[in-house]
A tleap script that builds the chain and sets N, CA, C and O, in Angstrom:
source leaprc.protein.ff14SB
mol = sequence {
  NMET ILE TRP GLU LEU GLU LEU VAL ILE TYR
  ILE PHE LEU ALA LEU SER ALA ILE VAL ALA
  LEU GLU VAL LYS ASP LEU LEU VAL ALA VAL
  VAL MET MET THR ILE PHE SER PHE LEU MET
  ALA LEU LEU PHE VAL ALA MET GLY ALA ILE
  ASP VAL GLY PHE THR GLU ALA VAL ILE GLY
  ALA GLY VAL THR GLY ILE LEU PHE VAL VAL
  VAL VAL TYR GLN THR SER ARG LYS SER LYS
  CASP
}
set mol.1.N position { 13.672 35.963 1.607 }
set mol.1.CA position { 12.718 35.973 2.973 }
set mol.1.C position { 13.456 35.969 4.085 }
set mol.1.O position { 14.675 35.797 4.078 }
set mol.2.N position { 12.703 36.174 5.196 }
set mol.2.CA position { 12.872 36.305 6.537 }
set mol.2.C position { 13.574 35.296 6.883 }
set mol.2.O position { 13.152 34.247 6.396 }
set mol.3.N position { 14.614 35.181 7.626 }
set mol.3.CA position { 15.464 33.921 7.893 }
set mol.3.C position { 14.537 33.680 9.143 }
set mol.3.O position { 14.273 32.486 9.283 }
set mol.4.N position { 14.025 34.439 10.008 }
set mol.4.CA position { 13.326 34.248 11.101 }
set mol.4.C position { 12.131 33.043 10.799 }
set mol.4.O position { 12.028 32.080 11.559 }
set mol.5.N position { 11.233 33.216 9.586 }
set mol.5.CA position { 10.650 32.417 9.265 }
set mol.5.C position { 10.901 31.347 8.870 }
set mol.5.O position { 10.369 30.315 9.279 }
set mol.6.N position { 11.822 31.428 7.939 }
set mol.6.CA position { 12.255 29.891 7.519 }
set mol.6.C position { 12.663 29.283 8.566 }
set mol.6.O position { 12.426 28.075 8.544 }
set mol.7.N position { 13.418 29.834 9.874 }
set mol.7.CA position { 13.747 28.624 10.823 }
set mol.7.C position { 12.367 28.355 11.713 }
set mol.7.O position { 12.235 27.510 12.598 }
set mol.8.N position { 11.458 29.225 11.274 }
set mol.8.CA position { 10.214 28.563 12.091 }
set mol.8.C position { 9.838 27.386 11.031 }
set mol.8.O position { 9.637 26.266 11.500 }
set mol.9.N position { 9.735 27.579 9.639 }
set mol.9.CA position { 9.286 26.052 8.862 }
set mol.9.C position { 10.245 25.045 9.131 }
set mol.9.O position { 9.774 23.926 9.330 }
set mol.10.N position { 11.589 25.180 9.190 }
set mol.10.CA position { 12.469 24.269 9.771 }
set mol.10.C position { 12.042 23.365 10.904 }
set mol.10.O position { 12.200 22.146 10.960 }
set mol.11.N position { 11.543 24.060 11.690 }
set mol.11.CA position { 11.483 23.723 13.172 }
set mol.11.C position { 9.809 22.600 12.979 }
set mol.11.O position { 9.657 21.415 13.275 }
set mol.12.N position { 9.011 23.392 12.502 }
set mol.12.CA position { 7.887 22.487 12.113 }
set mol.12.C position { 8.090 21.550 11.249 }
set mol.12.O position { 7.464 20.497 11.372 }
set mol.13.N position { 9.057 21.736 10.131 }
set mol.13.CA position { 9.646 20.405 9.189 }
set mol.13.C position { 9.712 19.399 9.868 }
set mol.13.O position { 8.973 18.430 9.698 }
set mol.14.N position { 10.960 19.505 11.086 }
set mol.14.CA position { 11.485 18.482 12.102 }
set mol.14.C position { 10.386 17.657 12.882 }
set mol.14.O position { 10.172 16.445 12.861 }
set mol.15.N position { 9.689 18.772 13.645 }
set mol.15.CA position { 8.403 18.107 14.570 }
set mol.15.C position { 7.501 17.136 13.638 }
set mol.15.O position { 7.119 16.019 13.986 }
set mol.16.N position { 7.199 17.816 12.265 }
set mol.16.CA position { 5.868 17.256 11.648 }
set mol.16.C position { 6.570 15.540 11.295 }
set mol.16.O position { 5.924 14.505 11.462 }
set mol.17.N position { 7.546 15.583 10.950 }
set mol.17.CA position { 8.546 14.584 10.285 }
set mol.17.C position { 8.725 13.610 11.799 }
set mol.17.O position { 8.281 12.469 11.672 }
set mol.18.N position { 9.191 13.868 12.890 }
set mol.18.CA position { 9.293 13.202 14.020 }
set mol.18.C position { 7.942 12.506 14.361 }
set mol.18.O position { 8.001 11.315 14.667 }
set mol.19.N position { 6.859 13.061 14.342 }
set mol.19.CA position { 5.605 12.731 14.667 }
set mol.19.C position { 4.949 11.978 13.702 }
set mol.19.O position { 4.016 11.273 14.085 }
set mol.20.N position { 5.216 11.986 12.662 }
set mol.20.CA position { 4.657 10.962 11.567 }
set mol.20.C position { 5.468 9.526 11.792 }
set mol.20.O position { 5.013 8.473 11.344 }
set mol.21.N position { 6.513 9.585 12.412 }
set mol.21.CA position { 7.475 8.462 12.294 }
set mol.21.C position { 7.219 8.071 13.623 }
set mol.21.O position { 7.843 7.033 13.844 }
set mol.22.N position { 6.592 8.436 14.582 }
set mol.22.CA position { 6.382 8.152 16.133 }
set mol.22.C position { 5.054 7.822 16.468 }
set mol.22.O position { 4.628 7.358 17.525 }
set mol.23.N position { 4.488 8.103 15.492 }
set mol.23.CA position { 2.875 8.224 15.990 }
set mol.23.C position { 2.448 6.694 15.827 }
set mol.23.O position { 3.269 5.970 15.264 }
set mol.24.N position { 1.382 6.192 16.214 }
set mol.24.CA position { 0.998 4.680 15.955 }
set mol.24.C position { -0.244 4.761 15.006 }
set mol.24.O position { -0.367 3.808 14.237 }
set mol.25.N position { -1.288 5.863 14.936 }
set mol.25.CA position { -2.344 5.550 14.070 }
set mol.25.C position { -1.675 6.032 12.991 }
set mol.25.O position { -0.819 6.896 13.179 }
set mol.26.N position { -1.980 5.504 11.535 }
set mol.26.CA position { -1.931 5.746 10.335 }
set mol.26.C position { -2.539 6.709 9.942 }
set mol.26.O position { -1.995 7.299 9.009 }
set mol.27.N position { -3.451 7.098 10.287 }
set mol.27.CA position { -4.217 8.288 10.038 }
set mol.27.C position { -3.598 9.272 9.987 }
set mol.27.O position { -3.476 9.981 8.988 }
set mol.28.N position { -2.964 9.514 11.409 }
set mol.28.CA position { -2.233 10.692 12.051 }
set mol.28.C position { -1.007 10.970 11.525 }
set mol.28.O position { -0.480 12.081 11.478 }
set mol.29.N position { -0.455 9.686 11.032 }
set mol.29.CA position { 0.778 9.806 10.427 }
set mol.29.C position { 0.735 10.100 8.789 }
set mol.29.O position { 1.662 10.610 8.160 }
set mol.30.N position { -0.308 9.749 8.334 }
set mol.30.CA position { -0.727 10.373 7.130 }
set mol.30.C position { -0.765 11.974 7.005 }
set mol.30.O position { -0.144 12.753 6.282 }
set mol.31.N position { -1.422 12.093 7.673 }
set mol.31.CA position { -1.607 14.027 8.053 }
set mol.31.C position { -0.518 14.326 8.241 }
set mol.31.O position { -0.216 15.370 7.663 }
set mol.32.N position { 0.555 13.705 9.026 }
set mol.32.CA position { 1.620 14.859 9.442 }
set mol.32.C position { 2.518 14.608 8.258 }
set mol.32.O position { 3.371 15.440 7.947 }
set mol.33.N position { 2.321 13.279 7.464 }
set mol.33.CA position { 3.295 13.395 6.198 }
set mol.33.C position { 2.864 14.653 5.264 }
set mol.33.O position { 3.737 15.370 4.775 }
set mol.34.N position { 1.405 14.907 5.022 }
set mol.34.CA position { 0.731 15.538 4.417 }
set mol.34.C position { 1.211 17.245 4.780 }
set mol.34.O position { 1.524 18.102 3.953 }
set mol.35.N position { 1.159 17.356 5.981 }
set mol.35.CA position { 1.555 18.810 6.653 }
set mol.35.C position { 3.177 19.016 6.028 }
set mol.35.O position { 3.429 19.932 5.245 }
set mol.36.N position { 4.221 18.034 6.493 }
set mol.36.CA position { 5.607 18.175 6.105 }
set mol.36.C position { 5.744 18.341 4.471 }
set mol.36.O position { 6.644 19.014 3.969 }
set mol.37.N position { 4.835 17.710 3.772 }
set mol.37.CA position { 4.563 18.032 2.340 }
set mol.37.C position { 4.326 19.397 2.002 }
set mol.37.O position { 5.023 19.847 1.093 }
set mol.38.N position { 3.634 20.022 2.445 }
set mol.38.CA position { 2.959 21.356 2.430 }
set mol.38.C position { 4.094 22.396 2.933 }
set mol.38.O position { 4.415 23.369 2.250 }
set mol.39.N position { 4.613 22.130 4.065 }
set mol.39.CA position { 5.580 22.684 4.226 }
set mol.39.C position { 6.982 22.896 3.838 }
set mol.39.O position { 7.656 23.879 4.146 }
set mol.40.N position { 7.336 21.960 3.186 }
set mol.40.CA position { 8.536 21.694 2.215 }
set mol.40.C position { 7.927 22.674 0.614 }
set mol.40.O position { 8.719 23.340 -0.052 }
set mol.41.N position { 6.530 22.561 0.285 }
set mol.41.CA position { 6.152 23.500 -0.592 }
set mol.41.C position { 6.463 24.957 -0.323 }
set mol.41.O position { 7.033 25.666 -1.153 }
set mol.42.N position { 6.051 25.397 0.921 }
set mol.42.CA position { 6.526 26.292 1.598 }
set mol.42.C position { 8.069 27.064 1.615 }
set mol.42.O position { 8.370 28.255 1.700 }
set mol.43.N position { 8.659 26.175 1.529 }
set mol.43.CA position { 10.091 26.048 1.412 }
set mol.43.C position { 10.596 26.413 0.278 }
set mol.43.O position { 11.503 27.241 0.190 }
set mol.44.N position { 10.192 25.978 -0.452 }
set mol.44.CA position { 10.638 25.846 -1.583 }
set mol.44.C position { 10.107 27.449 -2.572 }
set mol.44.O position { 10.769 28.218 -3.269 }
set mol.45.N position { 8.803 27.424 -2.240 }
set mol.45.CA position { 8.855 28.993 -2.521 }
set mol.45.C position { 9.235 30.385 -1.860 }
set mol.45.O position { 9.357 31.492 -2.384 }
set mol.46.N position { 9.363 30.038 -0.740 }
set mol.46.CA position { 10.511 31.228 -0.265 }
set mol.46.C position { 11.834 31.061 -0.760 }
set mol.46.O position { 12.385 32.148 -0.935 }
set mol.47.N position { 12.593 29.990 -1.069 }
set mol.47.CA position { 13.894 29.966 -2.105 }
set mol.47.C position { 13.828 30.332 -3.352 }
set mol.47.O position { 14.739 30.183 -4.166 }
set mol.48.N position { 12.573 30.911 -3.604 }
set mol.48.CA position { 12.497 31.306 -5.253 }
set mol.48.C position { 12.201 30.154 -6.375 }
set mol.48.O position { 12.374 30.416 -7.566 }
set mol.49.N position { 11.870 29.211 -6.062 }
set mol.49.CA position { 11.668 27.820 -6.721 }
set mol.49.C position { 9.633 27.890 -6.919 }
set mol.49.O position { 8.927 27.032 -6.391 }
set mol.50.N position { 9.190 28.781 -7.553 }
set mol.50.CA position { 7.760 28.879 -7.571 }
set mol.50.C position { 7.088 27.581 -7.810 }
set mol.50.O position { 6.188 27.097 -7.124 }
set mol.51.N position { 7.908 26.830 -9.386 }
set mol.51.CA position { 7.383 25.937 -10.049 }
set mol.51.C position { 7.715 24.679 -9.241 }
set mol.51.O position { 7.044 23.671 -9.459 }
set mol.52.N position { 8.763 24.648 -8.263 }
set mol.52.CA position { 8.799 23.523 -7.773 }
set mol.52.C position { 7.752 23.113 -6.454 }
set mol.52.O position { 7.266 22.029 -6.131 }
set mol.53.N position { 7.650 24.335 -5.915 }
set mol.53.CA position { 6.859 24.636 -4.560 }
set mol.53.C position { 5.524 24.340 -4.915 }
set mol.53.O position { 4.711 23.809 -4.158 }
set mol.54.N position { 5.268 24.764 -6.314 }
set mol.54.CA position { 3.621 24.303 -6.589 }
set mol.54.C position { 2.858 22.873 -6.949 }
set mol.54.O position { 1.802 22.312 -6.657 }
set mol.55.N position { 4.229 22.583 -7.893 }
set mol.55.CA position { 4.262 20.798 -8.026 }
set mol.55.C position { 4.485 20.228 -6.535 }
set mol.55.O position { 4.049 19.077 -6.508 }
set mol.56.N position { 4.966 20.586 -5.377 }
set mol.56.CA position { 5.460 19.941 -4.158 }
set mol.56.C position { 3.836 19.779 -3.704 }
set mol.56.O position { 3.148 18.801 -3.412 }
set mol.57.N position { 3.610 21.025 -3.780 }
set mol.57.CA position { 2.035 21.210 -2.882 }
set mol.57.C position { 0.957 20.693 -3.939 }
set mol.57.O position { -0.039 20.530 -3.235 }
set mol.58.N position { 0.663 20.396 -5.055 }
set mol.58.CA position { -0.119 19.517 -5.614 }
set mol.58.C position { -0.069 18.141 -5.528 }
set mol.58.O position { -1.024 17.445 -5.183 }
set mol.59.N position { 1.126 17.696 -5.862 }
set mol.59.CA position { 1.147 16.584 -5.893 }
set mol.59.C position { 1.735 15.896 -4.455 }
set mol.59.O position { 0.964 14.978 -4.175 }
set mol.60.N position { 2.390 15.958 -3.838 }
set mol.60.CA position { 2.946 16.128 -2.261 }
set mol.60.C position { 1.660 16.085 -1.746 }
set mol.60.O position { 0.892 15.134 -1.894 }
set mol.61.N position { 1.399 17.192 -1.093 }
set mol.61.CA position { 0.318 17.549 -0.359 }
set mol.61.C position { -1.088 17.072 -0.726 }
set mol.61.O position { -1.838 16.582 0.118 }
set mol.62.N position { -1.442 17.241 -2.096 }
set mol.62.CA position { -2.789 16.989 -2.377 }
set mol.62.C position { -2.686 15.510 -2.721 }
set mol.62.O position { -2.837 14.812 -1.719 }
set mol.63.N position { -2.450 14.750 -3.967 }
set mol.63.CA position { -2.530 13.810 -4.536 }
set mol.63.C position { -2.295 12.334 -3.730 }
set mol.63.O position { -3.053 11.375 -3.581 }
set mol.64.N position { -0.998 12.568 -3.308 }
set mol.64.CA position { -0.338 11.608 -2.287 }
set mol.64.C position { -1.215 11.760 -1.074 }
set mol.64.O position { -1.599 10.695 -0.591 }
set mol.65.N position { -1.607 12.860 -0.488 }
set mol.65.CA position { -2.278 12.443 0.961 }
set mol.65.C position { -3.359 11.925 0.800 }
set mol.65.O position { -3.777 11.059 1.568 }
set mol.66.N position { -4.195 12.468 -0.501 }
set mol.66.CA position { -5.488 11.718 -0.743 }
set mol.66.C position { -5.526 10.424 -0.768 }
set mol.66.O position { -6.331 9.806 -0.071 }
set mol.67.N position { -4.474 9.696 -1.750 }
set mol.67.CA position { -4.120 8.276 -1.931 }
set mol.67.C position { -3.876 7.686 -0.664 }
set mol.67.O position { -4.797 6.974 -0.264 }
set mol.68.N position { -2.975 7.777 0.008 }
set mol.68.CA position { -2.739 7.385 1.456 }
set mol.68.C position { -3.953 7.269 2.254 }
set mol.68.O position { -4.214 6.237 2.871 }
set mol.69.N position { -4.854 8.511 2.259 }
set mol.69.CA position { -6.148 8.486 3.204 }
set mol.69.C position { -7.109 7.217 2.527 }
set mol.69.O position { -7.756 6.436 3.225 }
set mol.70.N position { -7.077 7.190 1.432 }
set mol.70.CA position { -7.960 6.031 0.648 }
set mol.70.C position { -7.174 4.844 0.963 }
set mol.70.O position { -7.949 3.929 1.241 }
set mol.71.N position { -6.020 4.502 1.030 }
set mol.71.CA position { -5.664 3.089 1.284 }
set mol.71.C position { -5.499 3.082 2.716 }
set mol.71.O position { -5.466 1.922 3.125 }
set mol.72.N position { -5.373 4.014 3.714 }
set mol.72.CA position { -5.772 3.647 5.125 }
set mol.72.C position { -6.905 3.168 5.370 }
set mol.72.O position { -6.929 2.155 6.069 }
set mol.73.N position { -7.993 3.651 4.952 }
set mol.73.CA position { -9.313 3.607 5.035 }
set mol.73.C position { -9.888 2.022 4.312 }
set mol.73.O position { -10.890 1.320 4.449 }
set mol.74.N position { -8.655 1.965 3.520 }
set mol.74.CA position { -9.583 0.555 2.786 }
set mol.74.C position { -8.766 -1.003 3.204 }
set mol.74.O position { -8.958 -2.099 2.677 }
set mol.75.N position { -7.815 -0.649 4.326 }
set mol.75.CA position { -7.169 -1.643 5.173 }
set mol.75.C position { -8.106 -1.958 6.396 }
set mol.75.O position { -8.932 -1.213 6.922 }
set mol.76.N position { -7.725 -3.413 6.752 }
set mol.76.CA position { -8.301 -3.517 7.863 }
set mol.76.C position { -7.447 -3.902 9.196 }
set mol.76.O position { -6.455 -4.624 9.100 }
set mol.77.N position { -7.758 -3.536 10.074 }
set mol.77.CA position { -6.992 -3.657 11.592 }
set mol.77.C position { -7.316 -5.106 12.136 }
set mol.77.O position { -8.438 -5.608 12.077 }
set mol.78.N position { -6.107 -5.767 12.717 }
set mol.78.CA position { -6.218 -6.768 13.113 }
set mol.78.C position { -5.403 -6.770 14.215 }
set mol.78.O position { -4.228 -6.404 14.263 }
set mol.79.N position { -6.289 -7.330 15.355 }
set mol.79.CA position { -5.697 -6.738 16.726 }
set mol.79.C position { -5.322 -8.543 16.771 }
set mol.79.O position { -5.821 -9.500 16.180 }
set mol.80.N position { -3.993 -8.388 17.965 }
set mol.80.CA position { -3.821 -9.433 18.692 }
set mol.80.C position { -4.598 -10.123 19.807 }
set mol.80.O position { -4.119 -9.702 20.860 }
set mol.81.N position { -5.424 -10.855 20.020 }
set mol.81.CA position { -6.029 -11.528 21.304 }
set mol.81.C position { -5.495 -12.512 21.989 }
set mol.81.O position { -6.071 -12.955 22.983 }
savepdb mol mol.pdb
quit
């Protein structure tokens, strides 16, 4: 793979991880974690591990992302008054 494209993927990986850790909204954090997982799948495919990349895309970005979104919507927000 072209090293410039890998560098761009690494930069987006770092940015999505930082945003997922620093953001206060749980739904945004879940979306950023899903983006992180999908970028990891792209990186695995770029390294030649097609089966690992496909599994990461399906399980990491797909199933886990959907489960996290469902869990976030099942929680209630308690504010301090």
